[in-house]
C-alpha positions in Angstrom: 0.1 -0.2 0.0 1.4 3.3 -0.9 2.9 5.6 1.7 0.7 8.5 1.6 -2.6 6.1 2.7 -0.8 4.8 5.4 0.0 8.2 6.5 -3.8 9.1 6.3 -4.8 6.3 8.1 -2.4 7.1 10.8 -3.5 10.6 11.5 -7.1 9.8 11.1 -6.8 7.4 13.9 -4.4 9.8 16.3 -6.8 12.8 15.9 -9.6 10.5 16.8 -7.8 9.6 19.8 -7.0 13.1 20.6 -10.7 13.8 20.1 -12.2 11.2 21.9 -12.1 10.0 25.5 -13.4 6.4 24.8 -10.5 5.1 23.0 -9.0 2.2 25.1 -10.4 -0.7 22.7 -10.5 1.5 19.7 -6.5 1.5 19.5 -6.3 -2.3 19.0 -9.1 -2.1 16.9 -7.5 0.5 14.7 -4.5 -1.9 14.3 -6.8 -4.7 13.2 -8.6 -2.5 10.6 -5.4 -1.3 9.2 -4.3 -5.0 8.5 -8.0 -5.2 6.9 -7.1 -2.3 4.7 -3.8 -4.3 3.7 -5.9 -7.5 3.0 -7.9 -5.3 0.6 -5.1 -4.3 -1.4 -4.1 -7.9 -1.6 -5.4 -9.2 -5.0 -4.7 -13.1 -3.6 -7.8 -12.5 -1.0 -11.0 -13.4 -2.0 -13.1 -11.0 -4.2 -15.9 -11.2 -1.9 -13.8 -10.9 1.4 -12.4 -8.0 -0.1 -15.8 -6.1 -0.6 -17.1 -7.5 2.7 -14.2 -5.9 4.7 -14.6 -2.8 2.7 -18.2 -2.5 3.4 -17.5 -3.1 7.0 -14.4 -0.2 7.3 -16.4 2.1 5.6 -19.6 1.9 7.5 -17.7 1.1 11.2 -14.0 2.2 11.4 -14.1 5.2 9.0 -17.5 6.5 10.1 -16.6 6.5 13.8 -13.4 7.8 13.1 -14.3 10.7 10.9 -17.3 11.5 13.5 -14.9 11.6 16.3 -12.5 13.9 14.8 -15.3 16.6 13.4 -18.0 15.8 16.2 -20.8 15.9 14.2 -24.0 13.7 14.7 -24.5 10.5 13.1 -27.5 10.4 10.5 -29.0 6.9 11.3 -30.8 6.4 14.3 -28.9 5.0 17.2 -31.5 3.7 19.8 -30.6 4.1 23.4 -26.7 4.6 23.0 -25.7 7.8 25.0 -21.9 7.3 24.5 -21.0 5.5 28.2 -18.0 4.1 28.9 -19.5 1.0 28.9 -21.4 1.1 25.9 -18.2 2.1 24.0 -16.2 -0.8 25.2 -18.9 -3.0 24.3 -19.0 -1.3 20.9 -15.6 -1.8 20.3 -15.1 -5.2 21.4 -17.6 -6.4 18.9 -15.7 -4.1 16.4 -12.7 -5.9 17.2 -13.9 -9.3 17.2 -15.8 -8.8 13.7 -12.2 -7.5 12.4 -10.4 -10.3 13.4 -12.9 -12.7 12.0 -12.8 -10.8 8.7 -9.1 -10.9 8.7 -8.9 -14.5 9.6 -11.1 -15.1 6.7 -8.8 -13.1 4.3 -5.9 -15.0 5.3 -7.5 -18.1 4.8 -9.0 -17.3 1.5 -5.5 -16.3 0.1 -5.3 -18.1 -3.4 -8.6 -20.3 -2.9 -10.3 -18.0 -5.6 -7.8 -16.8 -8.0 -8.5 -14.6 -10.8 -5.3 -15.6 -12.7 -4.4 -17.0 -15.8 -6.0 -20.4 -15.5 -9.6 -18.7 -15.9 -8.8 -17.0 -19.1 -10.8 -17.7 -22.0 -13.0 -20.3 -21.3 -16.4 -18.6 -21.2 -15.6 -16.8 -24.9 -15.4 -19.8 -27.2 -18.9 -19.1 -28.3 -20.0 -19.5 -32.1 -23.1 -17.1 -31.4 -21.3 -14.2 -29.7 -23.0 -11.9 -31.9 -26.3 -13.1 -31.1 -25.6 -13.0 -27.6 -24.6 -9.6 -27.9 -27.9 -8.2 -29.3 -29.9 -10.1 -26.9 -27.9 -9.2 -23.8 -28.5 -5.3 -24.9 -32.0 -5.9 -25.7 -32.7 -7.6 -22.2 -30.8 -5.2 -20.3 -32.4 -2.0 -21.3 -35.9 -3.9 -21.6 -35.7 -4.7 -18.2 -34.8 -1.2 -17.2 -37.7 0.0 -19.1 -40.4 -2.6 -17.7 -39.1 -1.4 -13.9 -39.2 2.4 -15.0 -43.1 1.7 -16.1 -44.3 -0.9 -13.6 -41.9 -0.5 -10.5 -40.6 -4.1 -9.5 -37.7 -2.8 -7.8 -37.5 0.9 -6.3 -36.0 2.1 -3.1 -38.6 3.1 -0.7 -41.7 2.8 -3.0 -43.7 -0.1 -3.7 -44.3 -1.8 -7.0 -47.2 -0.7 -9.6 -48.0 -4.2 -10.8 -48.4 -7.4 -8.7 -47.6 -10.4 -10.7 -49.3 -13.7 -10.0 -47.6 -16.6 -8.4 -44.8 -14.9 -6.7 -43.1 -13.8 -9.9 -42.2 -10.1 -8.6 -39.6 -11.8 -6.6 -37.7 -12.8 -9.6 -38.5 -9.7 -11.7 -37.2 -7.6 -8.8 -34.1 -9.8 -9.1 -33.8 -9.3 -12.8 -33.8 -5.3 -12.1 -31.4 -5.4 -9.3 -28.7 -8.1 -10.4 -30.0 -9.9 -13.4 -29.4 -7.2 -16.1 -26.3 -6.2 -14.1 -24.9 -9.8 -14.5 -25.5 -9.5 -18.5 -23.7 -6.2 -18.3 -20.9 -7.6 -16.7 -20.6 -10.6 -19.3 -20.6 -7.7 -22.4 -18.2 -6.0 -20.4 -15.4 -8.6 -19.9 -16.0 -9.7 -23.6 -14.9 -6.2 -24.9 -11.7 -6.3 -23.1 -11.0 -9.5 -24.6 -12.0 -8.4 -28.1 -9.9 -5.2 -27.8 -7.7 -6.5 -25.5 -7.9 -3.4 -23.4 -10.6 -1.1 -21.4 -11.9 1.2 -24.3 -13.6 4.3 -23.8 -16.9 2.8 -25.6 -17.0 -0.1 -22.9 -16.6 2.4 -20.2 -19.4 4.7 -21.7 -21.6 1.6 -22.0 -21.1 0.4 -18.5 -21.4 4.1 -17.0 -24.7 4.4 -19.0 -26.1 1.2 -17.5 -25.4 1.9 -14.1 -27.1 5.6 -14.5 -30.2 4.0 -16.0 -30.2 1.6 -13.4 -30.0 4.4 -10.6 -32.8 6.2 -12.1 -35.3 3.3 -12.7 -34.6 2.3 -9.0 -34.2 5.8 -7.4 -31.0 4.3 -5.8 -27.6 6.2 -5.4 -25.7 3.2 -4.8 -25.4 1.5 -8.4 -22.1 3.5 -9.2 -20.7 1.8 -6.1 -22.5 -1.7 -6.1 -22.4 -2.3 -9.8 -20.4 0.0 -12.2 -17.3 -0.1 -9.9 -16.9 -3.9 -9.6 -17.9 -4.2 -13.3 -15.3 -1.8 -14.2 -12.6 -3.3 -11.5 -13.2 -6.6 -13.2 -12.5 -5.1 -16.6 -9.4 -3.9 -15.5 -8.1 -7.0 -13.8 -8.9 -8.7 -17.1 -6.9 -6.2 -19.3 -4.0 -6.5 -16.7 -4.1 -10.3 -17.3 -4.2 -10.1 -21.0 -1.2 -7.7 -21.1 0.9 -8.5 -18.5 0.5 -5.0 -16.8 -2.0 -2.7 -15.5 -3.6 -0.3 -17.9 -3.7 3.4 -17.1 -6.8 4.2 -14.8 -7.5 7.9 -16.0 -10.3 6.8 -18.0 -11.9 4.6 -15.1 -11.8 7.8 -12.9 -13.2 10.1 -15.3 -16.1 7.6 -15.8 -16.7 7.5 -12.3 -16.6 11.0 -11.5 -19.1 11.7 -14.2 -21.3 8.8 -13.6 -21.5 9.9 -9.6 -22.6 13.4 -10.5 -24.8 12.4 -13.1 -26.4 9.8 -11.0 -26.6 11.9 -7.6 -28.2 14.8 -9.2 -30.8 12.8 -11.5 -31.9 10.5 -8.3 -31.8 13.2 -5.8 -34.3 15.0 -8.4 -36.5 12.2 -8.8 -36.3 11.6 -4.9 -37.6 15.1 -4.5 -40.5 14.7 -6.8 -41.7 11.3 -5.5 -41.1 11.5 -1.9 -41.9 15.3 -1.7 -45.2 17.3 -2.3 -46.2 20.1 -4.6 -43.4 22.5 -3.0 -40.7 20.1 -3.0 -38.5 21.9 -5.4 -37.6 24.6 -3.2 -34.1 25.9 -2.8 -33.9 24.4 0.9 -34.9 21.1 -0.3 -32.2 21.3 -3.0 -29.7 22.2 -0.2 -30.6 19.4 2.0 -30.1 17.1 -0.8 -26.9 18.6 -1.7 -25.5 18.3 1.8 -26.9 14.6 1.6 -25.3 13.9 -1.0 -21.9 15.2 -0.2 -22.0 13.4 3.3 -22.9 10.0 1.2 -19.2 9.2 1.1 -19.0 8.8 4.9 -22.5 8.5 6.4 -24.2 6.2 3.3 -22.4 3.0 4.6 -24.3 1.1 7.0 -22.7 -0.1 10.1 -21.6 1.9 13.2 -25.1 3.1 14.0 -26.7 0.0 14.0 -23.7 -1.6 16.4 -24.7 1.3 18.5 -28.3 0.3 18.7 -27.3 -3.3 19.2 -25.0 -3.0 22.4 -27.5 -0.1 24.2 -30.3 -2.5 23.6 -31.1 -5.9 25.6 -29.0 -8.6 24.0 -29.5 -12.6 24.1 -29.4 -15.6 21.7 -33.1 -15.8 22.0 -33.3 -12.2 20.7 -31.0 -13.1 17.9 -33.1 -16.2 16.6 -36.2 -13.9 16.7 -34.4 -11.4 14.4 -33.2 -14.3 12.0 -36.6 -15.7 11.9 -38.5 -12.5 11.7 -41.2 -12.1 8.9 -40.0 -9.5 6.5 -43.8 -8.6 6.3 -43.0 -6.5 9.7 -41.7 -3.7 7.7 -41.4 -0.6 9.6 -42.8 -2.7 12.9 -39.8 -4.9 12.7 -37.9 -5.9 15.9 -34.9 -3.6 15.0 -36.9 -0.4 13.8 -38.2 -0.5 17.4 -35.1 -0.9 19.1 -33.6 1.9 17.1 -36.0 4.7 17.7 -36.2 5.0 14.3 -37.4 8.4 12.5 -39.6 6.2 10.2 -41.7 4.4 12.9 -44.4 6.8 12.6 -44.1 7.4 9.0 -46.9 5.7 7.2 -47.3 6.9 3.5 -49.0 5.2 0.6 -47.0 2.6 -1.3 -43.9 3.6 0.3 -41.6 2.0 3.1 -38.7 3.5 4.8 -36.4 1.5 7.4 -33.2 1.8 9.3 -30.9 -0.7 8.4 -29.0 -2.7 10.9 -26.9 -4.9 8.6 -25.8 -8.2 9.2 -22.8 -7.3 11.7 -25.2 -5.5 14.0 -27.9 -8.3 13.8 -25.0 -10.7 15.3 -24.3 -8.1 17.8 -27.9 -8.7 19.5 -26.8 -12.1 20.4 -24.7 -10.5 22.9 -21.6 -13.0 22.5 -18.2 -12.3 21.0 -18.5 -15.9 20.0 -21.3 -15.9 17.7 -20.2 -12.5 16.3 -17.1 -14.3 15.5 -18.3 -17.3 14.3 -21.6 -15.5 12.5 -19.1 -13.8 10.5 -17.1 -16.6 9.5 -20.2 -18.3 8.2 -20.6 -15.3 5.8 -17.2 -15.4 4.6 -17.7 -19.2 3.9 -20.9 -18.5 2.1 -19.3 -15.9 0.0 -16.4 -17.6 -0.9 -18.1 -20.7 -1.9 -20.6 -18.4 -4.3 -17.5 -16.6 -5.6 -16.1 -20.0 -6.3 -19.0 -21.3 -7.8 -19.3 -18.5 -10.2 -15.4 -18.5 -11.0 -16.0 -22.3 -11.9 -18.9 -21.7 -14.2 -17.5 -18.3 -16.2 -13.8 -18.9 -16.0 -12.5 -15.5 -17.5 -15.6 -13.5 -16.7 -13.8 -11.4 -14.0 -16.4 -8.2 -14.2 -19.0 -11.1 -13.2 -17.1 -12.6 -10.0 -16.7 -8.8 -9.3 -20.3 -7.9 -9.4 -21.7 -10.9 -7.6 -19.3 -10.6 -5.0 -19.8 -7.1 -4.5 -23.5 -7.6 -4.6 -23.7 -10.5 -2.0 -21.2 -8.6 0.7 -23.7 -5.4 0.0 -26.4 -7.5 0.8 -25.2 -8.4 4.2 -24.1 -4.9 4.8 -27.5 -3.6 4.3 -29.5 -6.6 5.7 -32.9 -6.0 8.0 -34.7 -8.9 7.6 -32.0 -12.1 7.4 -35.1 -14.4 5.8 -34.6 -12.5 2.5 -31.1 -13.9 2.4 -32.8 -17.5 1.4 -34.5 -16.0 -1.8 -31.6 -13.8 -2.9 -29.1 -16.3 -2.6 -31.5 -19.0 -4.4 -31.8 -16.3 -7.6 -28.1 -15.6 -7.8 -27.3 -19.4 -7.8 -30.3 -20.2 -10.0 -29.6 -17.0 -12.7 -25.8 -17.9 -12.8 -26.4 -21.7 -13.3 -29.0 -21.0 -16.1 -26.4 -18.6 -17.9 -23.4 -21.4 -17.3 -25.7 -23.9 -19.0 -26.2 -21.6 -21.9 -22.4 -21.1 -22.1 -21.6 -24.8 -21.9 -24.1 -25.6 -24.3 -22.3 -22.9 -26.7 -18.9 -24.4 -26.0 -20.4 -27.9 -27.0 -21.7 -26.5 -30.2 
């Protein structure tokens, strides 16, 4: 890791300690967090573990450190957390335990799921590549057009069309991850054909990401969809050429996509969530400040853990949360403990929730061992899925990066654990379906 990042990390940690009275366990936690930061930079570590670690560090260590330095309030609800020494000690002990579990998982995954040359080329030996290209393009934008019209998957807003036989779930999945998976395959194919990441390929991925953001009202698509796909493209380019490609194009594409996404989604949210007087100077300022703060406060983690350590904790409570019916919505267990600002907000066809994330849910057990082995189980599931995708789609780096990032993001945003089951089933099913198509193409 470059020296300037190490210096920045150390300066942030020392400044936080100087501005906080509760740093007894923060110091060892920071040492482990730094080791986790090194693991993110290690290409031999599982892609999924790196993304899961990144979401944890952004939502926990980075957020706590920045808030400690500047002393401004947390955006999300923190429940009964009042900042006593006991609460902070418990918070840091759980954070340290989770960090150690992630670090051990990173070390254990080293070399298990390589993205090296042994994966090269298998998925692209097809007799009907042109047909796949046009069909994939048609499907991607058709899925987004249908979602714009019928709202199968939109942040905070219910759907406009109820399909029979429970088909809304797979329809939502196709919007959330199915279309991006097709985008990822096309992106890697482009790199293999051109032997580098071209401006046209970056533009296509950026455009698909922006459209996905607009039709889902989500500002997270750049980080969760575009970034992993492009990371896979650059990894593929490095594999083909034996050296990394300059990232100037990536930076331009990312900055452009971020600006367009934040502006367009903010305007849509003002129109959808507000009223006839929504487009005022004051509301635009609120969304501007909120957008600026996204880089720190958007990531879920610290507040959920604060709620957990300041609430009743037991294994029974953890089991209740794991098996809780998602239909509970705003009346869910965590919403009550967190004193969510949305508890008394009931709007037609809209649902707003305070998100705990899987790490905080584990902390409700009150057991450091449960938190440690829970994170270990999350790691095993993610690495297994990553390995399965790599086995079916050898050479499709963008697809591996995308699915790994999506699963890590799913854990970090988790509210109702029961929803994990249909999510993972749909990921495996659609991956297998695409894999069978590829296998048939190779035989032909």
